[in-house]
C-alpha positions in Angstrom: -12.5 -33.2 -167.2 -11.5 -29.9 -165.7 -15.1 -28.7 -165.8 -16.2 -31.9 -164.1 -13.6 -31.4 -161.4 -14.6 -27.8 -160.9 -18.3 -28.8 -160.5 -17.7 -31.6 -158.1 -17.6 -29.5 -154.9 -20.8 -27.8 -155.9 -22.5 -31.2 -156.6 -21.3 -32.4 -153.1 -22.7 -29.3 -151.4 -26.0 -29.7 -153.2 -26.2 -33.4 -152.2 -25.8 -32.4 -148.5 -28.4 -29.7 -148.8 -30.8 -32.0 -150.5 -30.4 -34.8 -147.9 -28.5 -37.1 -150.2 -25.3 -37.1 -148.2 -24.5 -37.2 -144.5 -25.5 -33.6 -143.7 -28.3 -32.3 -141.5 -31.0 -32.9 -144.1 -30.2 -36.5 -144.3 -30.8 -36.8 -140.5 -34.4 -35.8 -141.0 -35.2 -38.7 -143.3 -37.2 -41.8 -142.1 -37.0 -44.9 -144.2 -40.0 -47.4 -143.9 -40.3 -50.9 -145.2 -44.0 -51.7 -145.8 -46.3 -53.8 -147.9 -49.3 -51.5 -147.4 -49.3 -50.1 -151.0 -48.8 -46.7 -152.6 -52.1 -45.2 -151.7 -51.9 -45.7 -147.9 -48.2 -45.0 -147.8 -48.7 -41.7 -149.8 -51.5 -40.6 -147.5 -49.3 -41.2 -144.4 -46.2 -39.5 -145.9 -48.2 -36.4 -146.9 -50.0 -36.0 -143.5 -46.9 -36.7 -141.5 -44.7 -34.3 -143.4 -47.4 -31.6 -143.1 -47.6 -32.2 -139.3 -43.8 -32.3 -138.9 -42.1 -29.8 -141.2 -38.5 -30.6 -142.1 -39.0 -34.4 -141.9 -39.1 -36.6 -145.0 -40.6 -40.1 -145.1 -39.3 -42.6 -147.7 -41.5 -45.7 -148.2 -40.0 -48.8 -149.8 -43.0 -50.8 -150.8 -42.5 -54.5 -151.1 -44.2 -57.9 -150.6 -44.9 -58.6 -146.9 -43.0 -61.9 -147.1 -39.8 -60.1 -148.4 -39.3 -57.7 -145.5 -38.2 -59.9 -142.7 -35.5 -61.6 -144.8 -34.3 -58.1 -145.9 -34.0 -56.8 -142.4 -32.3 -60.0 -141.3 -29.8 -59.6 -144.1 -29.1 -56.0 -143.2 -28.6 -56.7 -139.5 -25.0 -55.5 -139.4 -25.9 -52.4 -141.4 -29.6 -51.5 -141.2 -31.0 -49.5 -144.2 -34.3 -48.5 -142.7 -35.9 -47.2 -139.5 -39.4 -48.6 -139.4 -41.2 -51.8 -140.4 -44.9 -51.3 -140.9 -47.2 -54.3 -141.9 -46.8 -57.9 -142.8 -46.9 -61.2 -141.0 -47.2 -61.3 -137.2 -45.0 -64.4 -137.2 -42.3 -62.5 -139.1 -42.3 -59.8 -136.5 -42.1 -62.3 -133.6 -39.1 -64.0 -135.2 -37.4 -60.7 -135.9 -37.9 -59.7 -132.3 -36.5 -63.0 -131.0 -33.4 -62.5 -133.2 -32.7 -59.1 -131.8 -33.7 -57.2 -135.0 -36.2 -54.9 -133.4 -35.9 -52.2 -130.7 -38.3 -52.4 -127.8 -40.8 -49.5 -127.6 -43.9 -49.4 -125.3 -45.9 -46.2 -125.9 -48.6 -45.3 -123.4 -51.3 -45.8 -126.0 -50.4 -49.5 -126.3 -52.5 -50.1 -123.2 -55.5 -49.8 -125.5 -54.5 -52.9 -127.5 -55.7 -56.4 -126.6 -53.1 -58.8 -125.4 -52.6 -60.6 -128.7 -52.0 -57.4 -130.5 -48.8 -56.3 -128.8 -45.5 -57.9 -127.8 -45.2 -58.5 -124.1 -41.6 -57.2 -124.3 -42.3 -54.2 -126.6 -40.9 -55.4 -129.9 -44.0 -54.6 -131.9 -47.6 -53.4 -131.6 -50.5 -54.0 -134.0 -51.9 -51.2 -136.1 -54.6 -53.1 -138.0 -56.6 -56.3 -138.0 -57.3 -57.6 -141.5 -59.7 -60.4 -142.5 -58.8 -62.5 -145.5 -61.5 -63.0 -148.1 -62.4 -64.4 -151.5 -62.1 -61.7 -154.1 -63.9 -61.9 -157.4 -64.9 -60.0 -160.5 -68.7 -59.5 -160.5 -68.7 -59.1 -164.3 -67.4 -62.6 -164.6 -69.2 -64.3 -161.7 -72.5 -63.6 -159.9 -72.1 -63.1 -156.1 -74.4 -66.0 -155.5 -71.9 -68.3 -157.2 -68.9 -67.2 -155.1 -67.9 -69.8 -152.4 -68.8 -68.8 -148.8 -66.1 -71.2 -147.4 -62.6 -72.2 -148.3 -63.7 -75.7 -149.4 -65.8 -74.1 -152.1 -62.6 -73.1 -154.0 -62.0 -76.8 -154.7 -65.2 -77.1 -156.9 -64.1 -78.4 -160.3 -66.2 -75.7 -162.0 -63.4 -73.2 -161.0 -60.7 -75.1 -163.0 -58.6 -72.5 -164.8 -60.6 -69.6 -163.3 -58.7 -69.1 -160.1 -55.6 -66.8 -159.9 -53.4 -66.9 -156.8 -50.7 -64.6 -155.6 -47.4 -66.5 -155.4 -47.2 -67.5 -151.8 -43.5 -67.4 -150.9 -43.3 -63.6 -151.1 -46.7 -62.8 -149.8 -47.5 -62.6 -146.1 -51.2 -62.8 -146.9 -50.9 -66.0 -148.8 -48.6 -67.5 -146.2 -51.3 -66.8 -143.6 -54.1 -68.3 -145.8 -52.1 -71.4 -146.8 -50.7 -72.0 -143.4 -54.1 -71.7 -141.7 -55.6 -74.1 -144.2 -52.8 -76.6 -143.6 -53.5 -76.4 -139.8 -57.3 -76.7 -140.4 -56.9 -79.8 -142.4 -54.4 -81.2 -139.8 -57.1 -80.7 -137.1 -59.7 -82.4 -139.2 -57.7 -85.4 -140.4 -54.8 -85.7 -138.0 -51.8 -84.9 -140.2 -50.0 -82.1 -142.0 -50.2 -84.1 -145.2 -53.9 -83.6 -145.2 -53.2 -79.9 -145.5 -51.0 -80.4 -148.5 -53.7 -82.6 -150.0 -56.0 -79.6 -149.9 -53.3 -77.4 -151.5 -52.7 -80.0 -154.2 -56.4 -80.0 -155.1 -56.4 -76.2 -155.2 -53.3 -76.1 -157.3 -54.8 -78.6 -159.8 -57.6 -76.1 -160.7 -55.5 -72.9 -160.4 -54.9 -71.2 -163.7 -52.3 -68.6 -162.8 -49.8 -67.6 -160.1 -49.2 -63.8 -159.9 -45.8 -62.5 -159.0 -47.3 -59.3 -157.4 -50.6 -58.0 -156.1 -50.8 -55.7 -159.2 -50.6 -58.6 -161.5 -53.1 -60.5 -159.5 -55.6 -57.7 -159.7 -54.9 -57.3 -163.4 -55.6 -60.9 -164.0 -59.1 -60.6 -162.5 -59.9 -57.3 -164.1 -58.7 -58.0 -167.6 -60.6 -60.0 -170.2 -59.8 -63.6 -169.7 -60.8 -66.6 -167.6 -59.5 -65.6 -164.2 -62.4 -64.6 -162.0 -61.7 -65.2 -158.3 -58.9 -65.5 -155.8 -58.2 -66.0 -152.1 -56.9 -62.6 -151.0 -57.1 -59.8 -148.4 -60.0 -57.4 -147.6 -58.0 -54.2 -147.8 -56.8 -54.8 -151.4 -60.4 -55.6 -152.5 -61.7 -52.4 -151.0 -58.9 -50.3 -152.5 -59.5 -51.8 -156.0 -63.2 -51.4 -155.8 -63.6 -48.1 -153.9 -60.5 -46.1 -154.7 -59.7 -47.3 -158.2 -63.2 -48.1 -159.5 -62.3 -51.6 -160.6 -64.9 -54.4 -161.1 -64.0 -56.1 -157.9 -66.0 -57.4 -155.0 -65.5 -59.9 -152.2 -67.1 -62.5 -149.9 -65.9 -63.0 -146.4 -65.9 -66.8 -145.8 -68.0 -68.0 -142.8 -64.7 -68.9 -141.1 -61.7 -66.8 -142.0 -58.2 -65.9 -141.1 -57.8 -62.5 -139.4 -54.3 -61.0 -139.8 -52.8 -58.9 -137.1 -50.6 -56.3 -138.8 -47.8 -54.8 -136.6 -45.4 -51.9 -136.6 -41.9 -52.0 -135.2 -38.7 -50.0 -134.8 -35.7 -51.6 -136.6 -32.8 -52.0 -134.3 -29.9 -49.6 -135.0 -32.0 -47.9 -137.6 -30.7 -44.8 -139.3 -33.1 -42.4 -137.5 -34.5 -43.6 -134.2 -36.0 -40.2 -133.2 -37.9 -39.9 -136.5 -39.0 -43.6 -136.4 -40.7 -43.1 -133.0 -42.4 -39.9 -134.2 -43.8 -41.7 -137.2 -44.7 -44.8 -135.2 -46.8 -42.7 -132.8 -48.3 -40.7 -135.7 -49.5 -43.8 -137.5 -51.2 -45.1 -134.4 -52.8 -41.8 -133.4 -56.6 -42.1 -133.1 -57.2 -39.4 -135.7 -55.0 -41.1 -138.2 -56.5 -44.5 -137.6 -60.0 -43.0 -138.1 -58.9 -41.5 -141.4 -57.3 -44.8 -142.5 -60.5 -46.6 -141.6 -62.7 -44.2 -143.6 -60.5 -43.7 -146.6 -58.7 -47.0 -147.0 -60.8 -49.6 -145.2 -58.2 -50.3 -142.5 -59.7 -51.8 -139.3 -57.9 -50.3 -136.2 -56.4 -52.7 -133.7 -56.8 -50.2 -130.9 -59.9 -50.8 -128.9 -60.4 -47.2 -127.8 -61.4 -45.8 -131.2 -65.1 -44.6 -130.8 -67.3 -46.9 -132.9 -69.2 -43.8 -134.3 -65.9 -42.6 -135.8 -65.6 -45.8 -138.0 -67.4 -46.5 -141.3 -70.8 -48.1 -140.9 -69.8 -51.3 -142.7 -66.9 -51.6 -140.2 -69.2 -51.2 -137.2 -71.5 -53.9 -138.5 -68.8 -56.3 -139.6 -69.1 -59.7 -138.0 -66.2 -62.1 -138.3 -65.8 -65.8 -137.3 -62.0 -66.0 -136.9 -60.4 -69.3 -137.8 -58.6 -70.8 -134.7 -54.9 -71.2 -135.5 -52.2 -72.7 -133.4 -49.9 -69.7 -133.8 -46.9 -71.3 -132.2 -47.0 -74.2 -134.7 -47.7 -71.8 -137.6 -44.8 -69.6 -136.7 -42.4 -72.5 -136.2 -43.2 -74.2 -139.5 -44.6 -71.7 -142.0 -41.4 -71.2 -144.0 -40.8 -75.0 -144.1 -44.4 -75.4 -145.3 -44.1 -72.8 -148.0 -40.9 -74.4 -149.3 -42.6 -77.7 -149.4 -45.6 -76.1 -151.2 -43.3 -74.6 -153.8 -41.4 -77.8 -154.5 -44.0 -80.5 -154.0 -47.1 -78.7 -155.2 -46.5 -75.7 -157.4 -43.7 -77.1 -159.4 -45.3 -80.5 -160.0 -47.9 -80.0 -162.7 -51.5 -79.0 -162.3 -52.3 -75.3 -162.5 
């Protein structure tokens, strides 16, 4: 006990020097909530810390759908400085609830109107199309659906895996957009849930994380395709060498992925430094080439982007964003209780 007491002051001093306490080193730490995955987050951390000696970036990687509730729960005592990536609707709601600090950097003039908050609460870093991801060792490309209705073909029964939607901003966007599409076609929200019920009836597996979703497609077994997001398909195929490919449906959802300062964050100075660093043209070019991230900024020279990105042609699905943002949580709760938990997949 005496030895422990004698060592306690030394341990406290080391904690301060290492940035574990409230000393100067701790003031140079930037905490980021992000769903962007370990590869992109590690790239960003490494480059930023090299460009800004003395600063430390700590990423807390989590599902895109988990971040907004976490920031909201921490409102009285924020635990992070920066929020990077996820659902545009979540960013808008967070801004309306006073959870974000306004920041309008000069370079935001290069963003289209729908890619930035008019009051400075957030700006977009990437635009990301949603896709149908598949394992080419299990399905020939020619068999893969080229539209979302093709997923309902009975031949896919037991072969579709889906990321659990409640914690996933990607699946919230896909499901919410399909609900609205069916409403526009048939005149009621119930028509959208009829689509989701049919999809559920042939779904074989719901994955609790992106890693488990990828594993289901790659491992031996029946699961061969999934509605998912382009950036994960590219990462699995190009960076990890997995047997993964994708088809971009002839009409698809295009996600706008913002970045924002968390109000009363622990380190506002560092958060702004990292915010601007992430959106620097050189960094966006690197993220495009190395990680398949499509920049939201319109002033990135086309010749600086990968060839496939320059040639990419998208037909964005028209979405009533105000209705989507107003009802998406209600719809996901209804999906969870009325669809997922009632038999089928």
